C-alpha positions, 0 to 999 in steps of 0.5 A: 201576451194574451189580452183577449180575456183581460189578463196578462200572462207574460213569462215574467208574471208567471215567474214572479207568481211562482216565486211568491208562492214558493216563498209562502211554503213552510221551507221557503224556496230553499230552507236552510237546515240551521233554522228553527221550525216548529215540528208537527203534532204526532197524533200517534203518540199518547198525550202526557197525563194531565195529573202529571202536568198538574203536579209539575205545575204545582212544583213550579208554583203555577197553581192556577194552571195546575187547577186547569190541568187537573180539571182537564185530567178529570175530563180525560179520565171520565171522573174525579179520583183521589189523585185529582182531588188531592191535586186540586186541593193542594193547588187551592191551598197554594193559592190561599183558598182554604175553604175550597182546599179543605172541601177537596182535601176532605173528599180526597182523604175519605178514599182508601188510596189517599197519600200521607201528603194529602192528610198532611195538607188537610191538616195544614188547611185545618191549622190555618183555619184555626181547627188545631185539634182536628188538624192534629188528628190528620197529622197523626194519621199522616205520620203513621202512614208515612212511617215518620219519614217525611220531615214536613209531616213530622214538623207539622205534627210537632207544631200541632202538639206544641200548640195543643199543649200551649192552649191546654194551659190557657196561656193568653198568647196561645190564641195569638199564634200566627202561622206561616204556610211554607211549601216544602216540596211539590205536594207537601206544605208545612206550617211555622209559627210566626214570632 
């Protein structure tokens, strides 16, 4: 033992210290192969696009997280494009934030690369806001761009046309229609009349 510096350096102390340090490593003294350890981050691979993640979160009904993902995608892309505007608008629509959804979706459909589902979702927002005549126009545009292939767009247009016919007859019950928002797919919403 060396006590001249006030330290104990016995072989037992050195062995205990080395075993303790070995246990602190990621694998322990001898890591069994069947244990689960988180893999490291591979920085050589490209990250998944934030818009794709946002669309997956929309499909899962995680609208708040989708908004965060679309915002991150806008930062990564250096700006907000049609796809991000539509995703943000759809997420706000899913949360029932109609004013924000309307603003974002209007900006999205102004662009040439707007999708039929973007026009449909703006129509849904407008129907929810009581702007049935304008909603009908967006449903018509969405239906034309989609060639009538989407059942959600077709149903929304049908409902908007029926609503405009009812309101044209000045039926007092026409103003008492309540609509329920129903999600048909990850990016399409439809509206249904509540009895």
